PyMOL CGO cylinders between C-alpha atoms (Angstrom):
from pymol import cmd
from pymol.cgo import CYLINDER

trace = [
    CYLINDER, 58.48, 25.45, 134.31, 54.98, 24.54, 135.43, 0.3, 1, 1, 1, 1, 1, 1,
    CYLINDER, 54.98, 24.54, 135.43, 53.44, 21.53, 133.73, 0.3, 1, 1, 1, 1, 1, 1,
    CYLINDER, 53.44, 21.53, 133.73, 50.06, 20.32, 132.48, 0.3, 1, 1, 1, 1, 1, 1,
    CYLINDER, 50.06, 20.32, 132.48, 49.43, 23.58, 130.60, 0.3, 1, 1, 1, 1, 1, 1,
    CYLINDER, 49.43, 23.58, 130.60, 49.44, 25.66, 133.76, 0.3, 1, 1, 1, 1, 1, 1,
    CYLINDER, 49.44, 25.66, 133.76, 51.23, 28.98, 134.16, 0.3, 1, 1, 1, 1, 1, 1,
    CYLINDER, 51.23, 28.98, 134.16, 53.06, 29.88, 137.33, 0.3, 1, 1, 1, 1, 1, 1,
    CYLINDER, 53.06, 29.88, 137.33, 52.06, 33.11, 139.07, 0.3, 1, 1, 1, 1, 1, 1,
    CYLINDER, 52.06, 33.11, 139.07, 55.18, 34.80, 137.65, 0.3, 1, 1, 1, 1, 1, 1,
    CYLINDER, 55.18, 34.80, 137.65, 54.47, 33.59, 134.11, 0.3, 1, 1, 1, 1, 1, 1,
    CYLINDER, 54.47, 33.59, 134.11, 50.85, 34.70, 134.28, 0.3, 1, 1, 1, 1, 1, 1,
    CYLINDER, 50.85, 34.70, 134.28, 51.85, 38.12, 135.58, 0.3, 1, 1, 1, 1, 1, 1,
    CYLINDER, 51.85, 38.12, 135.58, 54.31, 38.49, 132.69, 0.3, 1, 1, 1, 1, 1, 1,
    CYLINDER, 54.31, 38.49, 132.69, 51.54, 37.86, 130.15, 0.3, 1, 1, 1, 1, 1, 1,
    CYLINDER, 51.54, 37.86, 130.15, 49.32, 40.53, 131.68, 0.3, 1, 1, 1, 1, 1, 1,
    CYLINDER, 49.32, 40.53, 131.68, 52.25, 42.92, 131.97, 0.3, 1, 1, 1, 1, 1, 1,
    CYLINDER, 52.25, 42.92, 131.97, 52.97, 42.60, 128.24, 0.3, 1, 1, 1, 1, 1, 1,
    CYLINDER, 52.97, 42.60, 128.24, 49.29, 43.30, 127.48, 0.3, 1, 1, 1, 1, 1, 1,
    CYLINDER, 49.29, 43.30, 127.48, 48.96, 46.33, 129.76, 0.3, 1, 1, 1, 1, 1, 1,
    CYLINDER, 48.96, 46.33, 129.76, 52.35, 47.82, 128.84, 0.3, 1, 1, 1, 1, 1, 1,
    CYLINDER, 52.35, 47.82, 128.84, 51.97, 47.36, 125.09, 0.3, 1, 1, 1, 1, 1, 1,
    CYLINDER, 51.97, 47.36, 125.09, 52.08, 50.72, 123.34, 0.3, 1, 1, 1, 1, 1, 1,
    CYLINDER, 52.08, 50.72, 123.34, 51.70, 52.06, 119.82, 0.3, 1, 1, 1, 1, 1, 1,
    CYLINDER, 51.70, 52.06, 119.82, 55.24, 53.43, 119.59, 0.3, 1, 1, 1, 1, 1, 1,
    CYLINDER, 55.24, 53.43, 119.59, 56.13, 56.22, 117.18, 0.3, 1, 1, 1, 1, 1, 1,
    CYLINDER, 56.13, 56.22, 117.18, 59.11, 57.89, 118.87, 0.3, 1, 1, 1, 1, 1, 1,
    CYLINDER, 59.11, 57.89, 118.87, 62.24, 57.20, 120.95, 0.3, 1, 1, 1, 1, 1, 1,
    CYLINDER, 62.24, 57.20, 120.95, 63.51, 54.47, 118.62, 0.3, 1, 1, 1, 1, 1, 1,
    CYLINDER, 63.51, 54.47, 118.62, 67.14, 53.55, 119.19, 0.3, 1, 1, 1, 1, 1, 1,
    CYLINDER, 67.14, 53.55, 119.19, 69.60, 52.90, 116.37, 0.3, 1, 1, 1, 1, 1, 1,
    CYLINDER, 69.60, 52.90, 116.37, 70.32, 49.48, 117.91, 0.3, 1, 1, 1, 1, 1, 1,
    CYLINDER, 70.32, 49.48, 117.91, 69.51, 46.82, 115.30, 0.3, 1, 1, 1, 1, 1, 1,
    CYLINDER, 69.51, 46.82, 115.30, 67.13, 43.97, 116.06, 0.3, 1, 1, 1, 1, 1, 1,
    CYLINDER, 67.13, 43.97, 116.06, 69.15, 40.71, 115.92, 0.3, 1, 1, 1, 1, 1, 1,
    CYLINDER, 69.15, 40.71, 115.92, 67.93, 38.25, 113.33, 0.3, 1, 1, 1, 1, 1, 1,
    CYLINDER, 67.93, 38.25, 113.33, 67.15, 35.59, 115.95, 0.3, 1, 1, 1, 1, 1, 1,
    CYLINDER, 67.15, 35.59, 115.95, 65.01, 38.03, 117.94, 0.3, 1, 1, 1, 1, 1, 1,
    CYLINDER, 65.01, 38.03, 117.94, 63.08, 39.14, 114.87, 0.3, 1, 1, 1, 1, 1, 1,
    CYLINDER, 63.08, 39.14, 114.87, 62.58, 35.48, 113.97, 0.3, 1, 1, 1, 1, 1, 1,
    CYLINDER, 62.58, 35.48, 113.97, 61.17, 34.80, 117.45, 0.3, 1, 1, 1, 1, 1, 1,
    CYLINDER, 61.17, 34.80, 117.45, 58.73, 37.69, 117.12, 0.3, 1, 1, 1, 1, 1, 1,
    CYLINDER, 58.73, 37.69, 117.12, 57.57, 36.64, 113.65, 0.3, 1, 1, 1, 1, 1, 1,
    CYLINDER, 57.57, 36.64, 113.65, 57.27, 33.02, 114.78, 0.3, 1, 1, 1, 1, 1, 1,
    CYLINDER, 57.27, 33.02, 114.78, 55.03, 34.19, 117.63, 0.3, 1, 1, 1, 1, 1, 1,
    CYLINDER, 55.03, 34.19, 117.63, 52.91, 36.03, 115.05, 0.3, 1, 1, 1, 1, 1, 1,
    CYLINDER, 52.91, 36.03, 115.05, 52.75, 32.88, 112.93, 0.3, 1, 1, 1, 1, 1, 1,
    CYLINDER, 52.75, 32.88, 112.93, 51.39, 30.92, 115.91, 0.3, 1, 1, 1, 1, 1, 1,
    CYLINDER, 51.39, 30.92, 115.91, 48.22, 33.02, 116.10, 0.3, 1, 1, 1, 1, 1, 1,
    CYLINDER, 48.22, 33.02, 116.10, 44.92, 31.24, 115.78, 0.3, 1, 1, 1, 1, 1, 1,
    CYLINDER, 44.92, 31.24, 115.78, 43.36, 31.24, 112.32, 0.3, 1, 1, 1, 1, 1, 1,
    CYLINDER, 43.36, 31.24, 112.32, 39.96, 30.06, 111.18, 0.3, 1, 1, 1, 1, 1, 1,
    CYLINDER, 39.96, 30.06, 111.18, 40.27, 26.73, 109.38, 0.3, 1, 1, 1, 1, 1, 1,
    CYLINDER, 40.27, 26.73, 109.38, 44.01, 26.82, 110.17, 0.3, 1, 1, 1, 1, 1, 1,
    CYLINDER, 44.01, 26.82, 110.17, 44.21, 29.01, 107.07, 0.3, 1, 1, 1, 1, 1, 1,
    CYLINDER, 44.21, 29.01, 107.07, 47.31, 30.97, 108.18, 0.3, 1, 1, 1, 1, 1, 1,
    CYLINDER, 47.31, 30.97, 108.18, 46.62, 33.71, 105.63, 0.3, 1, 1, 1, 1, 1, 1,
    CYLINDER, 46.62, 33.71, 105.63, 49.37, 36.09, 106.71, 0.3, 1, 1, 1, 1, 1, 1,
    CYLINDER, 49.37, 36.09, 106.71, 52.72, 37.02, 105.16, 0.3, 1, 1, 1, 1, 1, 1,
    CYLINDER, 52.72, 37.02, 105.16, 55.31, 39.46, 106.48, 0.3, 1, 1, 1, 1, 1, 1,
    CYLINDER, 55.31, 39.46, 106.48, 57.38, 41.80, 104.30, 0.3, 1, 1, 1, 1, 1, 1,
    CYLINDER, 57.38, 41.80, 104.30, 60.45, 42.91, 106.28, 0.3, 1, 1, 1, 1, 1, 1,
    CYLINDER, 60.45, 42.91, 106.28, 61.67, 46.36, 105.18, 0.3, 1, 1, 1, 1, 1, 1,
    CYLINDER, 61.67, 46.36, 105.18, 65.09, 47.68, 106.27, 0.3, 1, 1, 1, 1, 1, 1,
    CYLINDER, 65.09, 47.68, 106.27, 66.33, 49.59, 103.21, 0.3, 1, 1, 1, 1, 1, 1,
    CYLINDER, 66.33, 49.59, 103.21, 66.27, 53.37, 103.64, 0.3, 1, 1, 1, 1, 1, 1,
    CYLINDER, 66.27, 53.37, 103.64, 65.10, 53.91, 100.06, 0.3, 1, 1, 1, 1, 1, 1,
    CYLINDER, 65.10, 53.91, 100.06, 62.04, 51.72, 100.60, 0.3, 1, 1, 1, 1, 1, 1,
    CYLINDER, 62.04, 51.72, 100.60, 61.33, 53.43, 103.91, 0.3, 1, 1, 1, 1, 1, 1,
    CYLINDER, 61.33, 53.43, 103.91, 61.64, 56.82, 102.23, 0.3, 1, 1, 1, 1, 1, 1,
    CYLINDER, 61.64, 56.82, 102.23, 59.10, 55.83, 99.59, 0.3, 1, 1, 1, 1, 1, 1,
    CYLINDER, 59.10, 55.83, 99.59, 56.66, 54.68, 102.28, 0.3, 1, 1, 1, 1, 1, 1,
    CYLINDER, 56.66, 54.68, 102.28, 57.26, 57.89, 104.24, 0.3, 1, 1, 1, 1, 1, 1,
    CYLINDER, 57.26, 57.89, 104.24, 56.24, 59.90, 101.17, 0.3, 1, 1, 1, 1, 1, 1,
    CYLINDER, 56.24, 59.90, 101.17, 52.99, 57.93, 101.02, 0.3, 1, 1, 1, 1, 1, 1,
    CYLINDER, 52.99, 57.93, 101.02, 52.38, 58.75, 104.68, 0.3, 1, 1, 1, 1, 1, 1,
    CYLINDER, 52.38, 58.75, 104.68, 53.02, 62.46, 104.17, 0.3, 1, 1, 1, 1, 1, 1,
    CYLINDER, 53.02, 62.46, 104.17, 50.51, 62.58, 101.31, 0.3, 1, 1, 1, 1, 1, 1,
    CYLINDER, 50.51, 62.58, 101.31, 47.83, 60.64, 103.21, 0.3, 1, 1, 1, 1, 1, 1,
    CYLINDER, 47.83, 60.64, 103.21, 48.42, 62.58, 106.41, 0.3, 1, 1, 1, 1, 1, 1,
    CYLINDER, 48.42, 62.58, 106.41, 48.04, 65.93, 104.66, 0.3, 1, 1, 1, 1, 1, 1,
    CYLINDER, 48.04, 65.93, 104.66, 44.67, 64.76, 103.34, 0.3, 1, 1, 1, 1, 1, 1,
    CYLINDER, 44.67, 64.76, 103.34, 43.64, 63.43, 106.77, 0.3, 1, 1, 1, 1, 1, 1,
    CYLINDER, 43.64, 63.43, 106.77, 44.49, 66.73, 108.46, 0.3, 1, 1, 1, 1, 1, 1,
    CYLINDER, 44.49, 66.73, 108.46, 41.93, 68.52, 106.29, 0.3, 1, 1, 1, 1, 1, 1,
    CYLINDER, 41.93, 68.52, 106.29, 39.12, 66.64, 108.06, 0.3, 1, 1, 1, 1, 1, 1,
    CYLINDER, 39.12, 66.64, 108.06, 39.63, 68.59, 111.29, 0.3, 1, 1, 1, 1, 1, 1,
    CYLINDER, 39.63, 68.59, 111.29, 38.97, 72.21, 112.22, 0.3, 1, 1, 1, 1, 1, 1,
    CYLINDER, 38.97, 72.21, 112.22, 40.05, 74.58, 114.95, 0.3, 1, 1, 1, 1, 1, 1,
    CYLINDER, 40.05, 74.58, 114.95, 41.76, 73.23, 118.07, 0.3, 1, 1, 1, 1, 1, 1,
    CYLINDER, 41.76, 73.23, 118.07, 41.24, 69.66, 116.92, 0.3, 1, 1, 1, 1, 1, 1,
    CYLINDER, 41.24, 69.66, 116.92, 43.15, 70.39, 113.72, 0.3, 1, 1, 1, 1, 1, 1,
    CYLINDER, 43.15, 70.39, 113.72, 45.97, 72.05, 115.64, 0.3, 1, 1, 1, 1, 1, 1,
    CYLINDER, 45.97, 72.05, 115.64, 46.22, 69.05, 117.97, 0.3, 1, 1, 1, 1, 1, 1,
    CYLINDER, 46.22, 69.05, 117.97, 46.17, 66.64, 115.04, 0.3, 1, 1, 1, 1, 1, 1,
    CYLINDER, 46.17, 66.64, 115.04, 49.10, 68.40, 113.38, 0.3, 1, 1, 1, 1, 1, 1,
    CYLINDER, 49.10, 68.40, 113.38, 51.13, 68.15, 116.59, 0.3, 1, 1, 1, 1, 1, 1,
    CYLINDER, 51.13, 68.15, 116.59, 50.64, 64.40, 116.91, 0.3, 1, 1, 1, 1, 1, 1,
    CYLINDER, 50.64, 64.40, 116.91, 53.49, 62.13, 115.83, 0.3, 1, 1, 1, 1, 1, 1,
    CYLINDER, 53.49, 62.13, 115.83, 51.77, 59.36, 113.93, 0.3, 1, 1, 1, 1, 1, 1,
    CYLINDER, 51.77, 59.36, 113.93, 54.62, 57.30, 112.48, 0.3, 1, 1, 1, 1, 1, 1,
    CYLINDER, 54.62, 57.30, 112.48, 58.24, 56.27, 112.97, 0.3, 1, 1, 1, 1, 1, 1,
    CYLINDER, 58.24, 56.27, 112.97, 58.89, 54.85, 109.50, 0.3, 1, 1, 1, 1, 1, 1,
    CYLINDER, 58.89, 54.85, 109.50, 62.42, 56.14, 108.99, 0.3, 1, 1, 1, 1, 1, 1,
    CYLINDER, 62.42, 56.14, 108.99, 63.43, 56.18, 112.67, 0.3, 1, 1, 1, 1, 1, 1,
    CYLINDER, 63.43, 56.18, 112.67, 62.60, 52.51, 113.31, 0.3, 1, 1, 1, 1, 1, 1,
    CYLINDER, 62.60, 52.51, 113.31, 65.29, 50.01, 112.27, 0.3, 1, 1, 1, 1, 1, 1,
    CYLINDER, 65.29, 50.01, 112.27, 62.73, 47.57, 110.86, 0.3, 1, 1, 1, 1, 1, 1,
    CYLINDER, 62.73, 47.57, 110.86, 59.39, 48.04, 109.16, 0.3, 1, 1, 1, 1, 1, 1,
    CYLINDER, 59.39, 48.04, 109.16, 57.06, 45.10, 108.57, 0.3, 1, 1, 1, 1, 1, 1,
    CYLINDER, 57.06, 45.10, 108.57, 54.13, 45.01, 106.19, 0.3, 1, 1, 1, 1, 1, 1,
    CYLINDER, 54.13, 45.01, 106.19, 51.54, 42.39, 107.14, 0.3, 1, 1, 1, 1, 1, 1,
    CYLINDER, 51.54, 42.39, 107.14, 49.37, 41.00, 104.37, 0.3, 1, 1, 1, 1, 1, 1,
    CYLINDER, 49.37, 41.00, 104.37, 46.44, 38.62, 104.09, 0.3, 1, 1, 1, 1, 1, 1,
    CYLINDER, 46.44, 38.62, 104.09, 46.26, 36.11, 101.24, 0.3, 1, 1, 1, 1, 1, 1,
    CYLINDER, 46.26, 36.11, 101.24, 42.50, 35.66, 100.98, 0.3, 1, 1, 1, 1, 1, 1,
    CYLINDER, 42.50, 35.66, 100.98, 42.70, 32.69, 98.59, 0.3, 1, 1, 1, 1, 1, 1,
    CYLINDER, 42.70, 32.69, 98.59, 45.00, 30.66, 100.82, 0.3, 1, 1, 1, 1, 1, 1,
    CYLINDER, 45.00, 30.66, 100.82, 43.48, 27.32, 101.72, 0.3, 1, 1, 1, 1, 1, 1,
    CYLINDER, 43.48, 27.32, 101.72, 41.36, 27.15, 98.57, 0.3, 1, 1, 1, 1, 1, 1,
    CYLINDER, 41.36, 27.15, 98.57, 37.71, 28.07, 98.00, 0.3, 1, 1, 1, 1, 1, 1,
    CYLINDER, 37.71, 28.07, 98.00, 36.33, 26.12, 100.97, 0.3, 1, 1, 1, 1, 1, 1,
    CYLINDER, 36.33, 26.12, 100.97, 38.13, 26.97, 104.19, 0.3, 1, 1, 1, 1, 1, 1,
    CYLINDER, 38.13, 26.97, 104.19, 36.64, 25.25, 107.20, 0.3, 1, 1, 1, 1, 1, 1,
    CYLINDER, 36.64, 25.25, 107.20, 34.61, 27.70, 109.31, 0.3, 1, 1, 1, 1, 1, 1,
    CYLINDER, 34.61, 27.70, 109.31, 34.75, 30.56, 106.81, 0.3, 1, 1, 1, 1, 1, 1,
    CYLINDER, 34.75, 30.56, 106.81, 31.64, 29.92, 104.72, 0.3, 1, 1, 1, 1, 1, 1,
    CYLINDER, 31.64, 29.92, 104.72, 29.32, 32.19, 106.71, 0.3, 1, 1, 1, 1, 1, 1,
    CYLINDER, 29.32, 32.19, 106.71, 31.79, 34.90, 107.78, 0.3, 1, 1, 1, 1, 1, 1,
    CYLINDER, 31.79, 34.90, 107.78, 34.14, 35.58, 104.89, 0.3, 1, 1, 1, 1, 1, 1,
    CYLINDER, 34.14, 35.58, 104.89, 36.24, 38.16, 106.74, 0.3, 1, 1, 1, 1, 1, 1,
    CYLINDER, 36.24, 38.16, 106.74, 37.53, 35.70, 109.32, 0.3, 1, 1, 1, 1, 1, 1,
    CYLINDER, 37.53, 35.70, 109.32, 40.80, 35.57, 107.35, 0.3, 1, 1, 1, 1, 1, 1,
    CYLINDER, 40.80, 35.57, 107.35, 41.24, 39.30, 108.06, 0.3, 1, 1, 1, 1, 1, 1,
    CYLINDER, 41.24, 39.30, 108.06, 40.37, 38.82, 111.72, 0.3, 1, 1, 1, 1, 1, 1,
    CYLINDER, 40.37, 38.82, 111.72, 42.87, 35.95, 111.93, 0.3, 1, 1, 1, 1, 1, 1,
    CYLINDER, 42.87, 35.95, 111.93, 45.62, 38.13, 110.48, 0.3, 1, 1, 1, 1, 1, 1,
    CYLINDER, 45.62, 38.13, 110.48, 44.85, 40.78, 113.12, 0.3, 1, 1, 1, 1, 1, 1,
    CYLINDER, 44.85, 40.78, 113.12, 45.40, 38.07, 115.75, 0.3, 1, 1, 1, 1, 1, 1,
    CYLINDER, 45.40, 38.07, 115.75, 48.84, 37.48, 114.23, 0.3, 1, 1, 1, 1, 1, 1,
    CYLINDER, 48.84, 37.48, 114.23, 49.59, 41.21, 114.49, 0.3, 1, 1, 1, 1, 1, 1,
    CYLINDER, 49.59, 41.21, 114.49, 48.61, 41.23, 118.16, 0.3, 1, 1, 1, 1, 1, 1,
    CYLINDER, 48.61, 41.23, 118.16, 50.84, 38.20, 118.81, 0.3, 1, 1, 1, 1, 1, 1,
    CYLINDER, 50.84, 38.20, 118.81, 53.70, 40.05, 117.11, 0.3, 1, 1, 1, 1, 1, 1,
    CYLINDER, 53.70, 40.05, 117.11, 53.04, 43.16, 119.19, 0.3, 1, 1, 1, 1, 1, 1,
    CYLINDER, 53.04, 43.16, 119.19, 52.99, 41.34, 122.53, 0.3, 1, 1, 1, 1, 1, 1,
    CYLINDER, 52.99, 41.34, 122.53, 56.07, 39.25, 121.71, 0.3, 1, 1, 1, 1, 1, 1,
    CYLINDER, 56.07, 39.25, 121.71, 57.91, 42.40, 120.66, 0.3, 1, 1, 1, 1, 1, 1,
    CYLINDER, 57.91, 42.40, 120.66, 56.96, 44.11, 123.93, 0.3, 1, 1, 1, 1, 1, 1,
    CYLINDER, 56.96, 44.11, 123.93, 58.32, 41.15, 125.88, 0.3, 1, 1, 1, 1, 1, 1,
    CYLINDER, 58.32, 41.15, 125.88, 61.58, 41.54, 123.92, 0.3, 1, 1, 1, 1, 1, 1,
    CYLINDER, 61.58, 41.54, 123.92, 61.75, 45.27, 124.77, 0.3, 1, 1, 1, 1, 1, 1,
    CYLINDER, 61.75, 45.27, 124.77, 60.87, 46.23, 121.19, 0.3, 1, 1, 1, 1, 1, 1,
    CYLINDER, 60.87, 46.23, 121.19, 58.40, 48.98, 120.40, 0.3, 1, 1, 1, 1, 1, 1,
    CYLINDER, 58.40, 48.98, 120.40, 55.85, 48.59, 117.62, 0.3, 1, 1, 1, 1, 1, 1,
    CYLINDER, 55.85, 48.59, 117.62, 53.90, 51.33, 115.85, 0.3, 1, 1, 1, 1, 1, 1,
    CYLINDER, 53.90, 51.33, 115.85, 51.04, 50.73, 113.42, 0.3, 1, 1, 1, 1, 1, 1,
    CYLINDER, 51.04, 50.73, 113.42, 51.06, 53.26, 110.57, 0.3, 1, 1, 1, 1, 1, 1,
    CYLINDER, 51.06, 53.26, 110.57, 47.44, 53.33, 109.45, 0.3, 1, 1, 1, 1, 1, 1,
    CYLINDER, 47.44, 53.33, 109.45, 47.58, 56.59, 107.48, 0.3, 1, 1, 1, 1, 1, 1,
    CYLINDER, 47.58, 56.59, 107.48, 48.69, 55.09, 104.17, 0.3, 1, 1, 1, 1, 1, 1,
    CYLINDER, 48.69, 55.09, 104.17, 47.20, 54.40, 100.76, 0.3, 1, 1, 1, 1, 1, 1,
    CYLINDER, 47.20, 54.40, 100.76, 47.38, 50.62, 100.74, 0.3, 1, 1, 1, 1, 1, 1,
    CYLINDER, 47.38, 50.62, 100.74, 47.12, 50.38, 96.98, 0.3, 1, 1, 1, 1, 1, 1,
    CYLINDER, 47.12, 50.38, 96.98, 50.16, 52.61, 96.57, 0.3, 1, 1, 1, 1, 1, 1,
    CYLINDER, 50.16, 52.61, 96.57, 51.94, 50.77, 99.39, 0.3, 1, 1, 1, 1, 1, 1,
    CYLINDER, 51.94, 50.77, 99.39, 51.43, 47.46, 97.61, 0.3, 1, 1, 1, 1, 1, 1,
    CYLINDER, 51.43, 47.46, 97.61, 53.04, 48.91, 94.49, 0.3, 1, 1, 1, 1, 1, 1,
    CYLINDER, 53.04, 48.91, 94.49, 56.05, 50.16, 96.47, 0.3, 1, 1, 1, 1, 1, 1,
    CYLINDER, 56.05, 50.16, 96.47, 56.55, 46.73, 98.07, 0.3, 1, 1, 1, 1, 1, 1,
    CYLINDER, 56.55, 46.73, 98.07, 55.65, 44.61, 95.04, 0.3, 1, 1, 1, 1, 1, 1,
    CYLINDER, 55.65, 44.61, 95.04, 52.72, 42.90, 96.78, 0.3, 1, 1, 1, 1, 1, 1,
    CYLINDER, 52.72, 42.90, 96.78, 50.55, 40.99, 94.27, 0.3, 1, 1, 1, 1, 1, 1,
    CYLINDER, 50.55, 40.99, 94.27, 47.14, 42.48, 93.49, 0.3, 1, 1, 1, 1, 1, 1,
    CYLINDER, 47.14, 42.48, 93.49, 45.03, 39.62, 94.95, 0.3, 1, 1, 1, 1, 1, 1,
    CYLINDER, 45.03, 39.62, 94.95, 46.81, 39.93, 98.31, 0.3, 1, 1, 1, 1, 1, 1,
    CYLINDER, 46.81, 39.93, 98.31, 45.26, 42.26, 100.89, 0.3, 1, 1, 1, 1, 1, 1,
    CYLINDER, 45.26, 42.26, 100.89, 47.55, 44.77, 102.63, 0.3, 1, 1, 1, 1, 1, 1,
    CYLINDER, 47.55, 44.77, 102.63, 46.50, 44.84, 106.28, 0.3, 1, 1, 1, 1, 1, 1,
    CYLINDER, 46.50, 44.84, 106.28, 49.11, 46.67, 108.34, 0.3, 1, 1, 1, 1, 1, 1,
    CYLINDER, 49.11, 46.67, 108.34, 52.39, 48.54, 108.15, 0.3, 1, 1, 1, 1, 1, 1,
    CYLINDER, 52.39, 48.54, 108.15, 54.36, 48.30, 111.39, 0.3, 1, 1, 1, 1, 1, 1,
    CYLINDER, 54.36, 48.30, 111.39, 57.50, 50.06, 112.64, 0.3, 1, 1, 1, 1, 1, 1,
    CYLINDER, 57.50, 50.06, 112.64, 59.70, 48.03, 115.02, 0.3, 1, 1, 1, 1, 1, 1,
    CYLINDER, 59.70, 48.03, 115.02, 62.72, 48.92, 117.10, 0.3, 1, 1, 1, 1, 1, 1,
    CYLINDER, 62.72, 48.92, 117.10, 64.22, 49.04, 120.55, 0.3, 1, 1, 1, 1, 1, 1,
    CYLINDER, 64.22, 49.04, 120.55, 63.16, 52.21, 122.34, 0.3, 1, 1, 1, 1, 1, 1,
    CYLINDER, 63.16, 52.21, 122.34, 64.59, 54.37, 125.11, 0.3, 1, 1, 1, 1, 1, 1,
    CYLINDER, 64.59, 54.37, 125.11, 61.41, 53.87, 127.15, 0.3, 1, 1, 1, 1, 1, 1,
    CYLINDER, 61.41, 53.87, 127.15, 57.77, 52.84, 126.96, 0.3, 1, 1, 1, 1, 1, 1,
    CYLINDER, 57.77, 52.84, 126.96, 55.19, 55.47, 127.82, 0.3, 1, 1, 1, 1, 1, 1,
    CYLINDER, 55.19, 55.47, 127.82, 52.97, 54.81, 130.81, 0.3, 1, 1, 1, 1, 1, 1,
    CYLINDER, 52.97, 54.81, 130.81, 49.94, 55.95, 128.78, 0.3, 1, 1, 1, 1, 1, 1,
    CYLINDER, 49.94, 55.95, 128.78, 49.00, 55.56, 125.12, 0.3, 1, 1, 1, 1, 1, 1,
    CYLINDER, 49.00, 55.56, 125.12, 50.18, 58.60, 123.13, 0.3, 1, 1, 1, 1, 1, 1,
    CYLINDER, 50.18, 58.60, 123.13, 46.68, 59.65, 122.09, 0.3, 1, 1, 1, 1, 1, 1,
    CYLINDER, 46.68, 59.65, 122.09, 45.40, 59.46, 125.64, 0.3, 1, 1, 1, 1, 1, 1,
    CYLINDER, 45.40, 59.46, 125.64, 48.35, 61.46, 126.95, 0.3, 1, 1, 1, 1, 1, 1,
    CYLINDER, 48.35, 61.46, 126.95, 47.89, 64.08, 124.21, 0.3, 1, 1, 1, 1, 1, 1,
    CYLINDER, 47.89, 64.08, 124.21, 44.22, 64.51, 125.09, 0.3, 1, 1, 1, 1, 1, 1,
    CYLINDER, 44.22, 64.51, 125.09, 42.89, 63.09, 121.83, 0.3, 1, 1, 1, 1, 1, 1,
    CYLINDER, 42.89, 63.09, 121.83, 40.77, 60.39, 123.47, 0.3, 1, 1, 1, 1, 1, 1,
    CYLINDER, 40.77, 60.39, 123.47, 40.37, 58.71, 126.86, 0.3, 1, 1, 1, 1, 1, 1,
    CYLINDER, 40.37, 58.71, 126.86, 40.20, 55.01, 127.63, 0.3, 1, 1, 1, 1, 1, 1,
    CYLINDER, 40.20, 55.01, 127.63, 36.62, 53.84, 128.02, 0.3, 1, 1, 1, 1, 1, 1,
    CYLINDER, 36.62, 53.84, 128.02, 35.96, 52.05, 131.35, 0.3, 1, 1, 1, 1, 1, 1,
    CYLINDER, 35.96, 52.05, 131.35, 35.67, 48.33, 130.61, 0.3, 1, 1, 1, 1, 1, 1,
    CYLINDER, 35.67, 48.33, 130.61, 32.47, 48.04, 132.67, 0.3, 1, 1, 1, 1, 1, 1,
    CYLINDER, 32.47, 48.04, 132.67, 30.76, 50.29, 130.11, 0.3, 1, 1, 1, 1, 1, 1,
    CYLINDER, 30.76, 50.29, 130.11, 31.53, 47.78, 127.37, 0.3, 1, 1, 1, 1, 1, 1,
    CYLINDER, 31.53, 47.78, 127.37, 30.43, 44.50, 128.97, 0.3, 1, 1, 1, 1, 1, 1,
    CYLINDER, 30.43, 44.50, 128.97, 26.87, 43.29, 128.29, 0.3, 1, 1, 1, 1, 1, 1,
    CYLINDER, 26.87, 43.29, 128.29, 25.36, 40.23, 129.98, 0.3, 1, 1, 1, 1, 1, 1,
    CYLINDER, 25.36, 40.23, 129.98, 23.15, 37.78, 128.07, 0.3, 1, 1, 1, 1, 1, 1,
    CYLINDER, 23.15, 37.78, 128.07, 21.95, 40.49, 125.65, 0.3, 1, 1, 1, 1, 1, 1,
    CYLINDER, 21.95, 40.49, 125.65, 22.95, 43.97, 124.50, 0.3, 1, 1, 1, 1, 1, 1,
    CYLINDER, 22.95, 43.97, 124.50, 22.26, 46.72, 127.02, 0.3, 1, 1, 1, 1, 1, 1,
    CYLINDER, 22.26, 46.72, 127.02, 22.27, 44.56, 130.15, 0.3, 1, 1, 1, 1, 1, 1,
    CYLINDER, 22.27, 44.56, 130.15, 25.25, 45.96, 132.01, 0.3, 1, 1, 1, 1, 1, 1,
    CYLINDER, 25.25, 45.96, 132.01, 24.49, 44.34, 135.36, 0.3, 1, 1, 1, 1, 1, 1,
    CYLINDER, 24.49, 44.34, 135.36, 25.46, 40.71, 135.77, 0.3, 1, 1, 1, 1, 1, 1,
    CYLINDER, 25.46, 40.71, 135.77, 22.58, 38.90, 137.44, 0.3, 1, 1, 1, 1, 1, 1,
    CYLINDER, 22.58, 38.90, 137.44, 24.98, 36.11, 138.39, 0.3, 1, 1, 1, 1, 1, 1,
    CYLINDER, 24.98, 36.11, 138.39, 27.30, 38.46, 140.27, 0.3, 1, 1, 1, 1, 1, 1,
    CYLINDER, 27.30, 38.46, 140.27, 28.09, 37.18, 143.71, 0.3, 1, 1, 1, 1, 1, 1,
    CYLINDER, 28.09, 37.18, 143.71, 27.10, 33.61, 142.95, 0.3, 1, 1, 1, 1, 1, 1,
    CYLINDER, 27.10, 33.61, 142.95, 29.70, 30.83, 143.19, 0.3, 1, 1, 1, 1, 1, 1,
]
cmd.load_cgo(trace, "trace")
């Protein structure tokens, strides 16, 4: 172990590997259960995300029961049928071929919520940007995703769901915000490309096109080449 907060070359490479090999997984789930201690490690990693004002607004609803999964799958089927109507022609045909969830195939589903009242009415750092609690919860989801990848566990985010109906299925209180529904499980392999990129739905945007220097629209770094 390297000290003083430093990462060894091997440790640093492992972090970047988890980032670049993370995938939104919807297929190839194995029936192998996730051991309790592994799931605890992954959820603990999620819980160690940064949060504005140390609010820690997240909660995690672990779903394993096939009846609960079946109810959530029905919500997906309804929402997905509505979503498919937004597309026409070849795009519609491609959409209907995409696999967009693994609710019943994955051994574990996790609903991630955000308790927006946690920490009281005056959370440090939240007065001017109220949605920082939502952003913080997304950081927890990313922590979960990367930790799961390091454990060899695939994660898929099911975004095509009616969150109001999902809250009723899972008994989530009305004031609590539903933020994500995730499918977790060991998989036979991790794809080398994101599913949507491989299917031809969208391509990855070159990162250089997204970096602006000093102000929006300046894509050339005037400090490039300087020490």
